[in-house]
N, C-alpha and C positions, 0 to 999 in steps of 0.2 A: 237686057236690064243690068244696071251696074251692080257689081257684087259688093257686099258690105263687110267691113271689119268693125266689130263692136268692142271697144276697150274702155278702160278708165282714162280720164283726162290727165295728162302729165302734170304732176305736182298737186293733184287734187287730193283732199282728205278722204280717208276711208274709215268706216266703222262697220259694225256687224250688218248694217243694212246695205253695204256695198259702197262703190265709188261715187264720187261727186265732183263734177258731173260725169255722165256717160258720154263717150265719144263715138259717133257713127261716122266712119270715113269710107270713101270709095277709091278704088284704084284708078278709075277713069271717070271723067266728068259725064254727066247726063247729056243726052241730046236735048236741046231746048224744047222740042215738041213732046218729050216724054216726062217732063218735070211733074206735071199734075198727076199723071198715072202712077209714077214711081212713089210719090207721097201717099197716094191712096193705098198702094200695095203694102206700105209699112205702117199704116195708121194704127192698127190694133196693137201691134207689137210695141210701137213707140209709146202709146198710151199706157200700156202695162209697165214699161220701163220707167216712164216719167213718174208714175205713182210711187215707185220704189226709190228712184235716184234723185228726184226733185228737179233735175235739169238734164237736158240732152243737147249736145252740140253736134251739128252736121258739118262736115268739112270735106271739100273736094268735089262737091256736086256740080260745080261750074256755073252757079247762078251769077249773073252779071249785073242785073239791074232790077228796078222796082217791079217791072212786068213779070220777070222770072220769079221773083219772090212772091208776088201775088198769086201766080199759078201754083207755086209750091204750097202756100197756105190753103188755097182752094182745094187742093187734093185731100186735105184732112177733113174737109166737110164739117167743120165745127162752127157753131153759131158765131157770127161776127159781132164784136163789141166796138162800135164806131167811136171815133174821137169826138164827133159832133154831139153825140148823145151822152158822153161821159161828163163827169164833174172834175176831170183832171185840171190841176192848177198850172200845168206846164204849157208853154206856147209851142205848138206843133203845126206842121204844114202837111196837108194831105197830098199824096202822090197819086193814089187810086182810092176807090171807095173804102178799101180795107187796109191800105198801107199809108203810113205817114211818118214824118221825121220823129225821132225819139224825143228830142228836146232842142229848142232853138237857143238855149242859154249860151252865153259866150264861152270860148274854150277854157278860160281861166276859172270858171265856176265849177266846183266839185258838187256832184249830186250824191248825197249820202244814202246809206242803205235804207230801203223802204219796201213795203209791199205796195204794188201799184194800186193807187186810189183807195188805200185802206183808211184814209182820212175822210172818206165819203160813205154814204149808205149804199153806193153802187160801185162794184169793183169787178174786174175780169177774173176768170178762173185760171187762165193760162196766157202766157205772153210769148210771141215770136219776135226775135230781133234778127236783123240781117245786116251784115257789114258790106255795104256797097263800096266804101273806101276807108281803109284804116288810117288813123292819124299818123303824121310823121313821127311823133313821139307821144307817149302817154295815151290817154283815151281808153284804157281798159274798162271793162264792165265788171266791177266787183260783185260777187254773188255769195250768199251766206244761207245756210240751212237754218231756218228759224225754229224748227223742231229740236235740232241739236242744241241751239242756243238756249231754248227754254229749259231743257234738261239741266244744263250747267248753271243757268241763272237761278233755278229753283234750289240748287245746292248752296250757292253763295249768298243769295238774297231772297230767302223764302217768303218773307213778309211782303216784299215788293211784288213778287209774282202773285201772291194771294190777293193783294189789293188790285192788281191789274185784272185778274180774273173776276173778282167780286164786284168791282166798281165800274169797270170800263173806263174809257177816256173821252175827253172832248178836245177838239181842236179849234183854235181861233185864227183867223187870217183876214187880211185886208186885200181885196182884189182891186186892181186899178180900173179906171174907166176905159182905157185903151191898152192893148197888149204892150207889155214892158219887156223888150227883148234882152235887157240887161239882167234879168232875174230868172232863176230857175223855177220860180212860181209866179210868173208874170202874166198869166192869162187873164184877160179882162173879164169883168162880171158879165158883160154882154155876150161874150163868146162862151164862157163857162155855163151860163144859165140859158143859152140860146134865146136871149131876151132882147127885144128892140125897144123896151120901155121899162120904166121903174115899176109900173103896175104888173107887167108880165114877170119881172124878176121877183117881186115880192110874193106873187101867187105861187111860183115854183118853190121858193124858200119855205113858205108856209106849209106846202104839201109835203116837203121833205123833213119838216120838223126843226128847221134852223131858226136861230134868232139872228137879228141883223140890225145894223145902224148905218145910215148914210153919212158920209164924211163931206166936209165943205168942198173938197176938190172933185166931187162926184165919184170917189172911190167908195167901196162897199165893205164894211167890216162884218164878218159873219162868225157865228159860233155854231158848231155842229150839234146835233143831238148826241146822246151818249152812244158811243160805238165800242165794239169789242176791242180789247187789247190782247186777249188770248183766245185762240179759236181751236175747237176740237175738230180733228180731221177724220176722214172717212175710215181710216184704219184704227181709230181709237187713240192715236197719239195727239199731242197738242202742239200748237205753234204760237210763237210770239208775233201774232199777226196784228200789225199796227204801223204807224208812221212816226213813232216816238223818236227814234234815232235821227231820222231825216229832219223832223221838225225842230228838235232840240239843237241839232248841229247846224242845219242848213237853211232854215227859214229866216234868212237875214237879208233884208233889202231895204229900200227907202221907206217901206210901209210896215215891215214886220220885224219882230224881235223873237227869235226862236225860244228864248228862255221864258217868254210869256205866252207861247202859242199852244201849250199843252197843260192839261190838268186832269185829275181823276174825274170820273163821272159825277161825283158828288160835289165837285167844285174845289176839293182840297188840292194842295200843291203836290207835285211829283218831286220826290227827293232827288236832288242833283247828284248825290253820292250813288244812289241806286242806278241812275242813268249812266254815270261814269262806269259802273260795273258792267252794265249791259253793253256799253260801247266797247269796253276792253275785251270782253268775252267774244263779242261779234268779230272783232278784228282778228282774233286767233283762229276763227273758223272761216274766214273769208278767203276765197280764191279769186284772183284777178284773171278774168277771161281776156287774154291778149288776142285781139281780133286779127284774122287773116281775111283778105278779100274773098268774098263769097260765102263766108261762114254764116250759118243760121244757128241760133240758140233758142231752144224751147224751154220755158221755165214754168213750173207749177207756182202760180202766184200765191197760193194759200200756204205753201211750205217753204218758199225761198224768197229772200229779199235780194234786191239788186240796187246798183247805183251807177255813177259815172265818174271816172277819174278825169282831172284836168288834162288838157292836151295841147299840142302845138301842131300847126298845119291843118289841112282840110280833113275832117272826119265826117263820114256820112254813114250813120247807123239808123236804119229804118225799123219801124215796129208795126205789128199787127196784133190785135187783142182778141181773145176768145171769151164770149159771154159765160 
């Protein structure tokens, strides 16, 4: 069995809770037949470390493709959160039942910091990412501790943090009739809602507490129920758990305007200056995960935001989510 070296990630920030992220590296690659058993052997220790550090990177395991990544994830034996059942607004392509492409948006589209699916009532608890092929240039995955961000934000913008916690937030979005590969949030309403008819789509939206309006081009404008913007974590800390930065910055396409995509749960506007403060502080806490082929990153989705830098060349980063 491969021996482990556990260290802080080069260049990662450190506070009293430790390094971010934590790096698991091996001196020799795993035999392909041992991947699942190796993952099972470290599952408990990794879960403990993840709760403290927020993200764990595995490097040097020798994983080569989606099948090896699938076996690695299977070794953790955590409940699968499938793309099909999710309300993710990103266009993705399944490779296996549990493994899919991270986002099919074009290379020049940046995906800004967010908690996976925090703009929906259903979101995963943990995220696995696997680098099958790093980009020729760019393509890093920025990651940011939202609990650290909230602490700093509470000092600089306490009224904003109080409003986020007290009021929650709502998101509005227009989903196309068919997948739009030019957009980072281009998943069609048919795919998002697993609906083959208007009636099925409306029934699901009603059950989820959404409001909606059909557009002339068969696209669908939806408004979420009130969702949390601040979340209390199991250890008693709090996290800036939302999609506010991504929506404000990045929900820009032929159908959507990020400046109009978010509001507080009572319908009042979110102050642009407060958002600018949140974005500035997040940038100071963000580490760019520069991918190497075969890397796996495990992220606590309740504690850590992630995104995607623009890139050149072919980049293949796959994902698998935990319920």
